[in-house]
C-alpha positions as CSV (number, residue, x, y, z in Angstrom):
1,M,21.7,-21.5,9.8
2,V,18.3,-20.6,11.2
3,M,19.4,-21.9,14.7
4,S,22.1,-19.2,14.8
5,F,19.7,-16.3,14.0
6,R,19.0,-13.5,16.5
7,V,15.5,-12.3,17.3
8,S,15.7,-9.5,14.7
9,E,16.7,-11.9,12.0
10,L,14.0,-14.4,12.9
11,Q,11.4,-11.6,12.8
12,V,12.7,-10.5,9.3
13,L,12.5,-14.1,8.1
14,L,9.0,-14.7,9.4
15,G,7.8,-11.3,8.2
16,F,9.2,-12.1,4.7
17,A,7.2,-15.4,4.7
18,G,4.0,-13.6,5.8
19,R,4.0,-15.3,9.2
20,N,3.3,-13.9,12.7
21,K,6.6,-12.5,13.9
22,S,5.7,-11.7,17.6
23,G,6.9,-13.7,20.6
24,R,10.0,-14.7,22.5
25,K,13.1,-16.0,20.7
26,Q,12.3,-19.7,21.3
27,E,8.8,-19.2,19.9
28,L,10.2,-17.4,16.9
29,L,12.8,-20.2,16.4
30,A,10.1,-22.9,16.6
31,K,8.0,-21.0,14.0
32,A,11.1,-20.7,11.7
33,V,11.8,-24.4,12.0
34,Q,8.2,-25.3,11.3
35,L,8.4,-23.1,8.3
36,L,11.4,-25.0,6.9
37,R,9.7,-28.3,7.6
38,S,6.6,-27.4,5.7
39,G,8.8,-26.9,2.6
40,C,10.0,-23.4,1.8
41,S,10.3,-21.7,-1.5
42,P,13.6,-20.8,-3.3
43,A,13.0,-17.2,-2.4
44,L,12.8,-18.1,1.3
45,H,16.1,-20.1,0.9
46,M,17.7,-17.1,-0.6
47,K,16.4,-14.9,2.2
48,I,17.9,-17.3,4.9
49,K,21.3,-17.2,3.1
50,E,21.2,-13.5,2.8
51,L,20.4,-13.1,6.6
52,Y,23.1,-15.6,7.4
53,R,25.6,-13.7,5.2
54,R,24.9,-10.5,7.0
55,R,25.3,-12.2,10.4
56,F,28.6,-13.9,9.5
57,P,30.3,-12.4,6.4
58,R,32.9,-14.7,4.9
59,K,35.0,-14.4,1.8
60,G,34.7,-18.0,0.9
61,G,30.9,-18.0,0.5
62,F,28.8,-21.0,1.5
63,T,30.1,-24.6,1.8
64,P,28.0,-27.7,1.3
65,S,27.8,-28.2,5.0
66,D,26.4,-24.6,5.4
67,L,23.7,-25.4,2.9
68,S,22.9,-28.7,4.6
69,M,21.9,-26.7,7.7
70,L,18.9,-25.4,5.8
71,H,17.3,-28.9,5.8
72,V,15.7,-29.5,9.2
73,P,15.2,-33.2,10.2
74,A,11.8,-34.5,11.2
75,G,11.1,-34.6,14.9
76,P,9.7,-32.5,17.7
77,L,10.3,-28.8,17.7
78,P,12.9,-27.5,20.1
79,S,11.3,-26.6,23.4
80,P,12.4,-23.6,25.4
81,G,15.3,-24.9,27.4
82,S,16.3,-27.8,25.1
83,V,19.8,-28.0,23.6
84,C,19.9,-27.9,19.8
85,H,22.2,-30.7,18.4
86,L,24.6,-29.6,15.7
87,P,24.7,-31.6,12.4
88,Y,27.7,-33.9,11.7
89,D,30.1,-33.7,8.8
90,H,30.1,-36.3,6.0
91,A,32.4,-38.7,7.9
92,G,29.9,-38.7,10.8
93,A,32.7,-38.3,13.3
94,T,33.0,-34.7,14.3
95,P,30.2,-32.2,14.6
96,I,30.3,-29.0,12.6
97,P,31.3,-26.2,15.0
98,P,28.8,-23.5,15.5
99,P,29.5,-19.9,14.5
100,P,31.4,-18.1,17.2
101,L,29.7,-16.8,20.3
102,L,26.2,-18.1,19.6
103,P,24.4,-19.0,22.9
104,L,21.5,-21.3,22.0
105,A,20.2,-21.6,25.5
106,P,17.1,-19.5,26.2
107,K,19.0,-16.5,27.6
108,R,16.8,-13.5,27.6
109,D,17.9,-10.0,28.3
110,P,15.4,-8.6,30.8
111,D,16.1,-5.0,29.7
112,L,15.1,-5.8,26.1
113,Q,11.8,-7.7,26.9
114,H,9.8,-4.5,27.2
115,L,11.2,-3.2,23.9
116,S,9.7,-6.0,21.9
117,P,7.2,-4.5,19.5
118,P,3.5,-5.3,20.0
119,A,1.9,-7.9,17.8
120,H,0.3,-6.5,14.6
121,P,-1.9,-8.6,12.2
122,V,0.0,-9.3,9.0
123,H,-3.1,-8.7,6.9
124,P,-5.2,-6.1,8.8
125,D,-8.8,-5.4,7.8
126,V,-7.8,-2.2,6.0
127,T,-9.9,-0.9,3.2
128,M,-8.5,1.5,0.6
129,R,-10.7,4.4,-0.6
130,R,-12.0,3.8,-4.1
131,L,-10.3,5.9,-6.8
132,P,-12.8,7.2,-9.5
133,F,-10.2,7.0,-12.3
134,Y,-9.2,3.4,-11.6
135,E,-11.3,0.3,-11.8
136,V,-9.9,-2.6,-9.6
137,H,-9.7,-5.9,-11.4
138,D,-7.7,-8.0,-9.0
139,E,-5.9,-7.8,-5.6
140,L,-2.3,-8.9,-6.0
141,I,-1.1,-8.2,-2.5
142,K,-3.9,-7.6,0.1
143,P,-3.3,-4.8,2.6
144,T,-0.3,-5.8,4.7
145,T,1.1,-4.2,7.8
146,L,4.4,-2.3,7.6
147,A,5.1,-2.5,11.3
148,S,8.2,-1.6,13.2
149,T,10.1,-4.8,13.8
150,N,12.7,-3.4,16.3
151,S,14.0,-0.2,17.7
152,Q,15.9,0.7,14.6
153,R,15.3,4.0,12.9
154,F,14.9,2.6,9.4
155,E,12.8,-0.4,8.5
156,E,12.8,-2.8,5.6
157,A,10.1,-5.1,4.3
158,H,10.0,-7.6,1.4
159,F,7.0,-8.6,-0.7
160,T,6.4,-10.9,-3.6
161,F,3.5,-11.2,-6.1
162,A,3.0,-13.2,-9.3
163,L,0.8,-12.5,-12.3
164,T,-1.5,-15.1,-13.9
165,P,-1.3,-15.6,-17.7
166,Q,-4.7,-13.9,-18.0
167,Q,-3.5,-10.9,-16.0
168,V,-0.4,-10.6,-18.2
169,Q,-2.5,-10.8,-21.3
170,Q,-4.8,-8.0,-19.9
171,I,-1.8,-5.7,-19.4
172,L,-0.2,-6.4,-22.7
173,T,-3.3,-5.9,-24.8
174,S,-4.0,-2.5,-23.1
175,R,-0.8,-1.0,-24.5
176,D,-1.0,2.4,-26.2
177,L,-4.8,2.8,-25.7
178,L,-4.4,6.2,-24.1
179,P,-3.3,8.7,-26.8
180,G,-0.9,11.3,-25.5
181,A,-0.9,9.9,-21.9
182,K,2.3,9.3,-20.0
183,C,1.8,5.6,-19.3
184,D,1.8,3.0,-22.0
185,Y,-0.8,0.7,-20.4
186,T,-4.4,1.4,-19.4
187,T,-4.3,-1.9,-17.3
188,Q,-1.7,-1.3,-14.6
189,V,-0.1,-2.8,-11.6
190,Q,-0.8,-0.2,-8.8
191,L,1.1,0.1,-5.5
192,R,-0.7,1.9,-2.7
193,F,0.3,2.9,0.9
194,C,-1.9,4.1,3.7
195,L,-2.1,4.4,7.5
196,C,-2.9,1.1,9.1
197,E,-6.4,2.1,10.3
198,T,-9.5,-0.1,10.1
199,S,-12.1,2.4,11.2
200,C,-12.9,3.7,7.7
201,P,-11.7,3.6,4.1
202,Q,-8.2,5.0,3.9
203,E,-6.7,7.7,1.7
204,D,-3.3,7.1,0.1
205,Y,-0.6,8.1,2.6
206,F,3.2,7.6,2.2
207,P,5.4,6.6,5.1
208,P,8.2,9.1,5.9
209,N,11.6,8.7,4.0
210,L,10.1,6.1,1.7
211,F,12.2,4.2,-0.8
212,V,10.7,1.4,-3.0
213,K,12.6,-1.0,-5.2
214,V,10.6,-3.2,-7.7
215,N,12.6,-6.2,-9.0
216,G,15.8,-4.5,-7.8
217,K,15.1,-1.1,-9.6
218,L,14.4,2.1,-7.7
219,C,10.7,3.1,-8.2
220,P,10.0,6.8,-8.9
221,L,7.6,8.3,-6.3
222,P,5.6,11.5,-6.5
223,G,7.7,14.5,-5.7
224,Y,7.4,16.4,-2.4
225,L,4.8,19.2,-2.2
226,P,6.2,22.6,-1.0
227,P,5.6,23.0,2.7
228,T,2.5,25.0,3.6
229,K,4.0,26.7,6.6
230,N,7.5,27.4,8.0
231,G,9.1,24.4,9.6
232,A,6.5,21.9,8.3
233,E,7.9,18.6,7.1
234,P,7.5,18.3,3.3
235,K,4.9,15.6,2.2
236,R,4.3,13.7,-1.0
237,P,1.0,14.1,-2.6
238,S,-1.5,11.3,-1.7
239,R,-1.8,9.1,-4.8
240,P,-1.1,5.6,-6.0
241,V,2.1,4.5,-7.7
242,N,2.0,2.8,-11.1
243,I,4.8,0.1,-11.1
244,T,3.8,-1.5,-14.4
245,P,7.0,-0.2,-16.2
246,L,9.2,-2.1,-13.5
247,A,7.0,-5.2,-13.3
248,R,8.0,-8.5,-14.9
249,L,5.1,-9.1,-17.3
250,S,5.5,-12.9,-17.1
251,A,3.4,-15.6,-15.5
252,T,6.5,-17.7,-14.7
253,V,8.7,-15.2,-12.9
254,P,7.5,-13.6,-9.6
255,N,7.9,-9.9,-8.9
256,T,9.6,-8.6,-5.7
257,I,9.1,-5.3,-3.9
258,V,11.5,-4.0,-1.2
259,V,10.3,-1.1,0.9
260,N,12.4,1.1,3.2
261,W,10.9,3.7,5.5
262,S,11.4,5.5,8.8
263,S,9.7,4.0,11.7
264,E,7.4,6.2,13.9
265,F,6.4,5.3,17.4
266,G,2.7,4.4,17.6
267,R,2.1,4.7,13.9
268,N,2.0,1.8,11.4
269,Y,1.4,1.8,7.7
270,S,-0.1,-0.6,5.2
271,L,0.9,-1.7,1.7
272,S,-1.2,-3.2,-1.0
273,V,-0.9,-4.0,-4.8
274,Y,-3.8,-4.1,-7.3
275,L,-4.4,-4.8,-10.9
276,V,-6.4,-1.8,-12.1
277,K,-7.8,-0.3,-15.3
278,Q,-7.3,3.4,-15.8
279,L,-10.4,5.3,-16.9
280,T,-10.6,8.7,-18.7
281,S,-12.6,11.8,-17.9
282,G,-14.8,11.0,-20.9
283,T,-15.6,7.5,-19.5
284,L,-16.5,9.0,-16.1
285,L,-18.7,11.6,-17.8
286,Q,-20.6,8.8,-19.6
287,K,-21.1,7.0,-16.3
288,L,-22.3,10.3,-14.7
289,R,-24.9,10.7,-17.5
290,A,-26.0,7.1,-17.1
291,K,-26.8,7.7,-13.4
292,G,-29.5,10.0,-14.7
293,I,-30.3,13.8,-14.5
294,R,-31.9,15.3,-11.3
295,N,-35.4,16.4,-11.9
296,P,-35.8,20.2,-12.4
297,D,-38.4,20.2,-9.6
298,H,-35.5,19.6,-7.1
299,S,-33.9,22.9,-8.1
300,R,-37.3,24.7,-8.1
301,A,-38.0,23.5,-4.6
302,L,-34.5,24.7,-3.5
303,I,-35.2,28.1,-5.0
304,K,-38.5,28.4,-3.2
305,E,-36.9,27.3,0.1
306,K,-34.2,30.0,-0.3
307,L,-36.7,32.7,-1.1
308,T,-39.2,31.8,1.7
309,A,-39.1,34.5,4.4
310,D,-37.7,33.2,7.7
311,P,-39.7,34.9,10.5
312,D,-36.8,34.5,12.9
313,S,-34.4,36.4,10.6
314,E,-34.3,40.1,10.0
315,I,-32.8,39.7,6.6
316,A,-34.9,38.2,3.8
317,T,-33.7,36.8,0.5
318,T,-35.5,38.6,-2.3
319,S,-33.4,37.5,-5.3
320,L,-30.9,34.7,-6.3
321,R,-28.2,35.4,-8.8
322,V,-26.9,32.3,-10.8
323,S,-24.5,32.5,-13.7
324,L,-24.7,30.3,-16.8
325,M,-20.9,30.6,-17.0
326,C,-18.8,27.8,-15.6
327,P,-16.5,29.1,-12.8
328,L,-13.8,26.8,-14.0
329,G,-13.6,27.4,-17.7
330,K,-15.4,30.8,-17.8
331,M,-17.5,29.4,-20.7
332,R,-21.2,28.7,-20.9
333,L,-22.2,25.5,-19.0
334,A,-22.6,22.5,-21.2
335,V,-23.3,19.9,-18.5
336,P,-24.5,21.7,-15.3
337,C,-23.4,19.8,-12.3
338,R,-22.8,20.1,-8.6
339,A,-22.4,17.8,-5.5
340,I,-25.5,16.6,-3.6
341,T,-23.8,18.0,-0.5
342,C,-23.6,21.5,-1.9
343,S,-26.3,24.0,-0.7
344,H,-25.8,26.6,-3.5
345,L,-27.7,26.8,-6.8
346,Q,-24.6,27.7,-8.9
347,C,-23.4,24.8,-11.0
348,F,-20.1,24.0,-12.7
349,D,-19.4,22.1,-16.0
350,A,-19.1,18.4,-15.3
351,A,-16.8,17.8,-18.3
352,L,-14.3,20.5,-17.2
353,Y,-14.5,19.4,-13.6
354,L,-13.6,15.8,-14.5
355,Q,-10.8,16.9,-16.8
356,M,-9.2,19.0,-14.1
357,N,-9.4,16.1,-11.6
358,E,-8.0,13.7,-14.1
359,K,-4.8,15.8,-14.2
360,K,-4.7,16.7,-10.4
361,P,-7.3,14.9,-8.3
362,T,-8.6,17.3,-5.6
363,W,-12.3,16.8,-5.9
364,T,-13.1,20.2,-4.4
365,C,-16.2,22.2,-5.5
366,P,-15.0,25.4,-7.4
367,V,-18.0,27.3,-5.9
368,C,-18.0,26.6,-2.2
369,D,-14.5,24.9,-1.8
370,K,-16.1,21.9,0.0
371,R,-15.4,18.3,-1.0
372,A,-17.3,17.2,-4.1
373,P,-16.3,13.6,-4.7
374,Y,-17.3,11.9,-8.0
375,D,-19.8,9.6,-6.4
376,G,-21.7,12.6,-5.0
377,L,-22.0,14.5,-8.3
378,I,-25.4,15.1,-9.9
379,I,-26.4,16.7,-13.3
380,D,-29.0,19.4,-12.7
381,G,-31.9,19.2,-15.1
C-alpha cells in the first residue's frame, strides 16, 4: 500500500508519525518503509488504510492481500532508481497487480520541485507564555509545527496523546472543586495554539479558519471578536482551550486530535497540549501577598522625585493628587496595588483587578492603560 502513495500521502503519513516529512519522493518512501519495519502502532496501520482508501476507493473494502502489503519484508531499502517488486498471491504463481497507473520509477515533475515546502522542525523550540491562572503540571504534546504540507488551501494534521493513571486520577479528584464555575474540573487538559516563533515566549494565537476535533467530536472554540475597523478580518480572542470534557479520562485508551486550518504563505503555527491546574483570583492574591509588600520608603522617594523642581522645565509640580478610591470598583482601596512598570502614584485594588482578569484576562493597568502583568504587580505599603 505504502509503495503506491504519492508525495502528499507520504508526507501526511510521516507527519502523523511525527517524522521529518521533507525530501524527494524516494526519500519519503524510504522513510515510510523504515517506519513500517521498525514496527508501527495500530493507529498508524489505520492511517495507512485510510490514506489508501482515499487514493483508491473501492466498494468491497480491503482483501487479505491488501493487508499483507502493510508488512514490509526485511532487506535493503529501495534506492532511487530501483524497481519495487510486488508481493505474490498465496499460490506463489502470479504477482498481485498494482493499482492502476502507478509509476514506481523515480519520475519527478520538474515544475513541482520548486513548490515543495521548506523543511520545518517537527518540534520547534517554541515556548508558550505562562498564564497566571494556570499552573502547568505536565506537557502532554510538546509544541509541534503546523506547517503547510502542500499547495492546498486547507490543511489537516493529526495528533495523539495518552494520560497516565496518575494524571487521570489528578483530573478525576479535582471535579466540582470550583463552585459556580463553568468547568467541572480544576485540573484540565489544555490545548494551545501560537505562531511558530522561537525568538520569545509566545501568546496564544489561533490559525485562520480553525476547526478542532477531539476523539471525533467537534471542539468548541472561543467566538470571534467584533472587528475593530471596517474590512478587518474577525479574530478569536487569544486564550487556551479546555478540552477536558472531550478527553477520554482513561490510561488505556489514547486521545486523538484532528486540526484543520487555512494555510498562509510564510506563516506557520504551533500546537501544544498540557495538563494544568486552574487557579482562582483568591489564590493569586495570596501569592501576591506572599511576595511581600513594597516598603513605604519607595513611594516617599517617588513623591519627592516628582515634586523636585526640574531646572530645565518651566513647569514645576507643586502638588500630587491621589485618590483612596479604586478606579475599578469606585470603593476604598483594600489592597493598594500597581505594576512596577507604572510611573504614577495612583493605585488600584489588587483583589478587584485579579477578579476582573479572571473573567476576561487583559492585564491592563486601569490608571495608565499600559500592560500590568501579574508577575509585575506589587502591593504598595
